[in-house]
C-alpha positions, -999 to 999 in steps of 0.1 A, spaced: 333 433 -109 307 439 -131 289 411 -150 303 408 -184 293 395 -216 325 395 -240 309 383 -270 317 401 -303 315 431 -318 305 447 -284 303 435 -247 278 440 -222 279 454 -185 252 451 -161 240 483 -144 249 481 -107 220 494 -82 237 529 -76 229 539 -111 209 576 -111 212 584 -145 224 578 -182 231 600 -211 231 591 -251 238 611 -275 271 593 -289 284 593 -323 269 570 -349 278 556 -382 256 582 -404 274 612 -388 314 600 -398 307 601 -433 302 646 -432 332 647 -413 359 627 -430 369 659 -453 380 676 -422 404 651 -414 431 659 -441 443 685 -425 447 670 -390 474 643 -399 495 673 -393 491 681 -360 519 679 -336 521 651 -311 523 675 -281 491 694 -280 473 721 -296 491 754 -306 508 760 -277 532 788 -271 562 787 -245 557 813 -216 585 819 -197 607 792 -182 606 773 -153 618 801 -130 582 818 -135 563 829 -99 540 805 -84 500 811 -81 497 830 -46 479 812 -19 446 828 -9 441 846 20 397 835 25 393 809 43 395 774 27 356 768 29 351 778 -8 334 807 -4 342 835 -29 375 818 -40 372 806 -75 376 840 -93 404 838 -112 402 877 -119 370 870 -134 339 888 -129 313 861 -120 298 855 -153 254 857 -152 240 828 -162 236 825 -201 223 801 -228 247 771 -231 261 759 -259 249 734 -283 246 695 -276 256 707 -240 234 697 -209 249 695 -176 240 661 -167 210 663 -144 190 644 -165 179 607 -155 171 579 -172 179 583 -207 200 560 -231 199 529 -214 181 497 -225 172 465 -198 204 451 -206 227 480 -193 243 487 -222 242 510 -255 244 502 -289 267 536 -308 274 527 -341 280 493 -343 296 493 -307 282 482 -279 297 504 -248 293 495 -213 266 507 -194 280 522 -155 269 544 -128 270 585 -141 259 596 -108 264 576 -72 242 585 -48 272 598 -26 281 623 -46 248 645 -36 265 648 -3 297 666 -19 273 694 -25 272 705 10 301 730 26 330 713 29 331 716 68 297 694 71 317 664 48 333 635 63 365 622 47 387 600 48 416 589 75 446 607 69 471 584 54 497 586 86 471 571 110 462 541 80 498 539 75 517 550 101 553 556 101 549 563 60 576 585 51 563 610 25 598 631 31 618 639 0 654 624 -3 683 645 -13 685 628 -46 648 632 -51 655 667 -43 682 674 -74 665 649 -95 628 657 -108 626 619 -123 632 601 -91 608 625 -72 579 612 -102 591 579 -96 590 579 -56 554 598 -69 544 566 -85 556 546 -53 534 560 -33 500 562 -54 486 535 -31 449 535 -51 467 530 -84 447 498 -97 457 470 -112 454 456 -147 430 426 -150 422 425 -114 405 464 -110 397 472 -148 408 457 -183 410 472 -213 409 464 -255 431 481 -274 423 473 -307 442 477 -338 471 508 -339 474 538 -364 496 565 -374 478 597 -366 471 609 -399 451 574 -410 416 579 -415 394 551 -400 384 534 -369 410 504 -362 391 493 -328 360 467 -329 353 474 -296 355 500 -263 384 505 -251 375 494 -214 357 456 -214 353 460 -179 355 484 -146 355 467 -109 323 480 -92 342 494 -63 365 517 -79 344 546 -83 338 545 -50 370 551 -37 371 583 -18 395 601 -44 378 588 -72 345 595 -63 352 629 -55 369 635 -84 344 617 -109 318 643 -90 337 677 -105 333 661 -138 299 679 -152 306 713 -138 316 720 -171 304 732 -205 327 712 -230 320 740 -253 351 767 -252 343 803 -258 317 803 -232 320 816 -196 320 790 -175 288 790 -149 301 785 -112 277 775 -87 282 772 -49 275 735 -52 304 734 -76 330 750 -57 320 730 -23 327 699 -48 359 716 -57 372 726 -21 361 685 -9 376 672 -34 410 691 -29 407 680 12 402 646 2 432 645 -22 450 662 5 450 635 33 470 611 6 504 599 2 514 615 -31 500 649 -24 516 650 13 548 641 -9 539 672 -28 542 694 -4 570 683 16 589 681 -20 579 714 -28 581 730 9 620 720 7 622 738 -29 607 768 -14 577 775 -38 550 767 -15 544 775 22 549 753 46 516 757 61 493 730 49 457 748 45 479 776 27 496 747 4 454 735 -5 441 766 -9 469 771 -36 461 736 -52 423 749 -55 433 780 -70 458 766 -94 437 737 -105 402 755 -105 405 796 -110 391 801 -141 412 818 -171 404 829 -208 411 810 -238 403 818 -276 395 853 -262 366 845 -241 375 851 -200 363 831 -175 360 802 -199 384 774 -189 409 763 -160 432 738 -155 410 710 -145 385 715 -173 416 711 -198 435 687 -182 409 664 -169 379 672 -183 386 688 -219 376 711 -240 358 712 -279 368 746 -297 362 757 -331 396 760 -358 379 781 -387 357 769 -417 334 754 -398 354 724 -377 360 717 -344 389 693 -324 392 684 -289 418 702 -267 434 685 -237 413 650 -223 440 636 -212 423 615 -180 417 579 -183 389 583 -156 368 609 -176 373 584 -210 358 553 -199 327 574 -181 323 592 -212 329 564 -232 303 547 -211 274 569 -221 288 567 -259 299 598 -260 337 587 -268 344 564 -296 375 548 -294 393 548 -329 423 527 -317 459 536 -303 484 553 -320 520 531 -328 546 539 -303 571 570 -317 603 548 -312 591 513 -324 579 501 -290 560 472 -280 529 475 -293 498 482 -263 481 454 -247 458 451 -217 486 457 -193 495 487 -204 495 523 -183 506 544 -206 488 545 -241 488 568 -265 450 569 -287 425 581 -311 389 590 -306 360 613 -315 342 631 -286 307 639 -293 317 632 -329 347 656 -328 383 640 -337 409 639 -312 435 628 -333 459 617 -303 463 619 -266 481 605 -241 473 595 -210 477 570 -183 455 547 -176 445 533 -140 465 560 -119 444 577 -90 434 614 -94 459 623 -63 486 611 -86 477 630 -114 471 662 -92 505 654 -78 526 650 -106 513 678 -128 517 703 -100 552 691 -94 564 697 -128 550 728 -132 568 740 -98 594 720 -104 597 711 -140 601 731 -177 579 729 -205 596 692 -212 601 670 -178 619 635 -194 612 616 -161 610 576 -151 571 565 -139 571 532 -128 585 510 -161 578 540 -187 600 567 -197 577 600 -206 580 634 -212 557 655 -193 548 684 -209 536 711 -186 522 743 -204 518 776 -192 493 803 -191 508 830 -167 511 813 -140 484 789 -144 481 753 -159 476 756 -195 477 718 -201 497 692 -190 501 654 -203 522 623 -209 544 615 -241 558 582 -244 593 581 -245 599 547 -251 
């Protein structure tokens, strides 16, 4: 665990030796005042997401598997012409600049809060840029846990909720609250309420070894591959593609993804060939598509896990997507995220605490408000990929399921045969 000093008003976390960069540029008090005028319109935003339309039903054709070899070459086109490198959006910088924004204590002051300083780039991440065939991966879960059963039961095949519960049970990399990390939920608020109800960061600390877990580490390496500003075509390098393919290869060795494959094979939705299945996953999550009138500017992975900033007219912007706790943690560490408090439960349920693993929050990212966002805290990357892919193929737009102790509605929006957005909404 990281060294901790928990005195108010902030927290101080020591920066491990693996740190190779930090990045500042987070929100500050002086910027908040001129944003408040735009918030009156934001309280009308729906809880479920930003302006999606229903596109077909659950029987839409799934993405076809690619015929090229699974090495990352010429895969991520999604029907788009490869964009030429162009000027980046204001305020966007790919995370390759080192030594920014941290003091000797390893923390950054953003407004009145102190944000934990954490490694933004592990030395191991550089190795993920090599061709996938040259990389080393974890042992297959079947070799580590001999006799592990990843076959779906008849009851699970007939019940999406039971299948999602089984995924939760198979998530061997899920973190334990209080042992692997700690959150401070602060005070609650309604969606339309103004003001920052959190005196501290959401994450108090995270164990040193968490981001070194193979699937976590490879997931983190992907997060800086995107321009968060919607409307700018993404520039995809060969190294980016290597990271994508290596991530799919790593999670394909885990129990949730193996269960997902067996489930979808039984449903007749995907090929029995595991290599074809991995190509399908890479295409589904990383192929580029258009949003807001701009082609090749978005993907399922970018929207769901990384987040996007889009204009909403009259000079205002809003955050779309951004439903992953690891991205939240890292962006909060850099001072790019300002946690504003949790959203009161819809049905007067229990208020969240440090043990809660399904949280609905409000925050600002790069100074832009996300009025409501739900995320599963502490779950592994492979679990979320498996969960949302399962709902995409076997479910509909609304999927009311049980996940561990939580009853949730997994919203899954389609853009043709792609995932437009996917995220949980607490039902209890």
